[in-house]
C-alpha positions as CSV (number, residue, x, y, z in Angstrom):
1,M,3.7,-9.9,23.3
2,I,0.4,-8.7,22.2
3,A,1.4,-5.1,23.0
4,D,4.5,-5.1,20.8
5,L,2.4,-6.9,17.7
6,I,-0.3,-4.3,17.8
7,R,1.7,-0.9,18.7
8,R,1.6,1.8,16.3
9,P,4.7,2.9,14.2
10,A,6.2,6.0,15.8
11,T,8.7,6.9,13.1
12,H,8.9,6.8,9.5
13,A,11.7,4.1,9.6
14,E,8.9,1.9,11.8
15,V,6.4,2.7,8.9
16,A,8.7,1.5,6.3
17,A,9.3,-1.8,8.2
18,D,5.7,-2.3,8.7
19,G,5.1,-1.6,5.0
20,V,7.8,-4.4,4.5
21,R,5.5,-6.6,6.4
22,A,2.6,-5.6,4.4
23,V,4.5,-6.4,1.2
24,A,5.2,-10.0,2.5
25,V,1.3,-10.5,3.5
26,L,0.4,-9.2,0.0
27,S,3.1,-11.6,-1.6
28,T,1.4,-14.6,0.8
29,I,-1.9,-13.8,-0.7
30,A,-0.5,-13.8,-4.1
31,M,0.8,-17.2,-3.4
32,V,-2.8,-18.7,-2.8
33,F,-4.1,-17.4,-6.1
34,W,-1.5,-17.4,-8.7
35,W,1.2,-20.2,-7.4
36,G,1.3,-23.4,-5.5
37,P,0.9,-24.6,-2.0
38,V,4.7,-25.0,-1.5
39,D,5.1,-21.2,-2.5
40,F,2.6,-20.2,0.0
41,W,4.2,-22.0,2.8
42,V,7.6,-20.5,1.9
43,F,5.8,-16.9,2.3
44,F,3.7,-17.9,5.4
45,L,7.2,-19.1,7.1
46,A,8.7,-15.7,6.2
47,L,5.5,-14.1,7.9
48,G,6.4,-15.8,11.0
49,G,9.8,-14.4,11.0
50,L,8.7,-10.7,10.3
51,T,6.0,-11.3,13.3
52,L,9.0,-12.4,15.4
53,S,10.7,-9.2,14.4
54,R,7.8,-6.8,15.1
55,Y,7.8,-8.7,18.7
56,A,11.4,-8.3,19.3
57,R,11.7,-4.6,18.6
58,P,14.7,-4.2,16.8
59,H,16.0,-0.9,15.5
60,P,13.3,0.1,12.5
61,V,16.2,0.3,9.9
62,F,17.4,-3.2,10.6
63,D,13.8,-4.4,11.0
64,A,13.0,-3.2,7.2
65,V,16.5,-5.0,6.2
66,Y,15.7,-8.0,7.5
67,G,12.1,-8.0,6.0
68,C,13.6,-7.2,2.7
69,A,16.1,-10.2,3.2
70,L,13.3,-12.6,3.9
71,I,11.1,-11.3,1.2
72,F,14.2,-11.4,-1.5
73,A,14.8,-15.1,-0.7
74,C,11.2,-16.2,-1.0
75,W,10.6,-14.5,-4.3
76,S,13.9,-16.0,-5.4
77,S,12.8,-19.6,-4.7
78,V,9.1,-18.8,-6.0
79,L,10.8,-17.6,-9.4
80,N,13.3,-20.3,-9.5
81,L,16.2,-17.8,-9.9
82,Y,18.6,-20.4,-8.0
83,E,18.1,-22.8,-11.1
84,V,18.7,-19.9,-13.8
85,I,21.4,-17.8,-12.4
86,S,24.5,-20.1,-11.2
87,W,25.8,-17.6,-8.7
88,W,22.1,-16.8,-6.9
89,D,22.8,-19.2,-4.4
90,L,25.6,-17.5,-3.2
91,L,23.9,-14.1,-2.9
92,V,21.0,-15.2,-1.2
93,H,23.2,-16.7,1.4
94,C,25.2,-13.7,1.7
95,V,22.2,-11.1,1.6
96,C,20.1,-13.2,4.1
97,T,22.0,-15.0,6.6
98,G,23.3,-11.8,8.1
99,P,19.8,-10.3,8.7
100,V,18.5,-13.4,10.2
101,A,21.6,-13.9,12.4
102,G,21.0,-10.5,13.5
103,M,17.6,-10.9,14.2
104,A,18.2,-13.9,16.2
105,Y,20.5,-12.1,18.2
106,V,18.0,-9.2,18.8
107,L,15.4,-11.9,19.9
108,A,17.7,-13.5,22.1
109,T,18.5,-10.2,23.8
110,H,14.7,-9.3,23.9
111,I,13.9,-12.4,25.7
112,G,17.0,-12.4,28.1
113,L,18.8,-15.2,26.4
114,L,21.6,-12.9,25.9
115,P,22.4,-9.9,27.8
116,A,21.4,-6.7,26.1
117,A,24.7,-4.6,24.8
118,G,25.7,-1.3,26.1
119,N,26.7,1.5,24.0
120,S,30.5,1.4,24.7
121,R,33.0,0.5,22.0
122,R,33.9,-3.0,23.5
123,D,29.6,-3.7,23.6
124,R,29.5,-2.9,20.1
125,A,32.2,-5.2,19.1
126,G,30.5,-8.2,21.1
127,V,27.4,-7.3,19.1
128,V,29.1,-7.9,16.0
129,L,31.1,-11.2,17.2
130,Q,28.1,-12.6,18.5
131,V,26.0,-12.0,15.0
132,V,28.9,-13.6,13.3
133,L,29.2,-16.7,15.3
134,L,25.1,-16.8,15.4
135,G,25.2,-16.5,11.4
136,M,28.0,-19.1,11.4
137,A,26.2,-21.6,13.5
138,L,22.6,-21.1,11.3
139,S,24.6,-21.5,8.2
140,V,26.1,-24.9,9.5
141,L,22.5,-25.8,10.4
142,W,21.4,-25.0,7.1
143,E,23.9,-26.8,5.2
144,F,23.2,-30.0,7.5
145,A,19.6,-29.7,6.6
146,E,20.8,-29.3,2.8
147,W,22.6,-32.6,3.2
148,A,20.0,-34.5,4.7
149,G,17.7,-33.6,2.1
150,D,20.0,-34.6,-0.8
151,A,20.7,-37.9,1.1
152,W,17.0,-39.0,2.4
153,V,14.7,-36.9,0.4
154,T,15.7,-35.9,-3.3
155,D,18.9,-36.0,-5.0
156,G,17.7,-32.6,-6.6
157,I,19.6,-30.4,-4.1
158,H,22.8,-31.1,-5.6
159,V,25.2,-30.8,-2.6
160,T,28.7,-30.5,-3.1
161,Y,31.7,-29.5,-0.9
162,P,32.6,-26.3,-3.0
163,D,29.1,-25.3,-2.7
164,T,28.9,-26.1,1.0
165,M,32.1,-23.9,1.5
166,G,31.0,-21.3,-0.6
167,D,27.9,-20.8,1.3
168,L,29.5,-20.8,4.8
169,A,32.0,-18.3,3.5
170,V,29.4,-15.8,2.1
171,A,26.9,-16.4,4.9
172,T,29.9,-15.3,7.4
173,L,30.5,-12.3,5.3
174,G,26.9,-11.2,5.5
175,S,26.6,-12.0,9.2
176,L,29.5,-9.5,9.7
177,A,27.9,-7.0,7.5
178,A,24.7,-7.3,9.6
179,G,26.7,-7.2,12.8
180,L,28.1,-4.3,11.8
181,L,25.0,-2.6,10.9
182,L,23.5,-3.6,14.1
183,A,26.4,-2.1,16.2
184,R,26.3,1.1,14.0
185,L,22.7,1.4,14.7
186,K,23.1,0.9,18.6
187,K,25.6,3.7,18.7
188,K,23.4,6.0,16.8
189,A,20.0,5.3,18.7
190,P,18.9,7.0,21.9
191,K,20.2,5.0,24.8
192,D,18.4,1.9,25.4
193,S,15.8,2.7,22.7
194,Y,16.7,-0.4,20.7
195,V,18.8,-3.8,20.9
């Protein structure tokens, strides 16, 4: 695991993915000086996800997309864009769930929990299906957490049936897009170079 974390980037895409991680580190440091502890923890958790992605060794293009999605979600929270723009919640669910589901798939294959896909059309279709299913499952867990937070922590979360269904729908759409991206990157990558 340590070797994966400290390896030097070998391609321009890997440099870009590491650059996204550097933006997350700088954003986390900014939270210490200019924002509050909750905002710091939001970015600190994202750094954990970005560390896992370096370990999982996804295609570097997908790694960069994943990192940008996490940073986008974090800054959306810090800047209270969910409160200011009525449709921002749907956008974030669409843009972020897919890359998170894709990275969950990559990590699961990296540690052997799921079999690594080959490069056939059927294998790539399996990648898309698994990412979509993971995205749906993660979305349901997130919506359970929102419901629990609304029921037992604060009534400021405002969970409604239309909101939940909308979140699940766009998260599934985002997961489909991420699965298609992973399958396309798998097709174009040299054999066995990336998940």
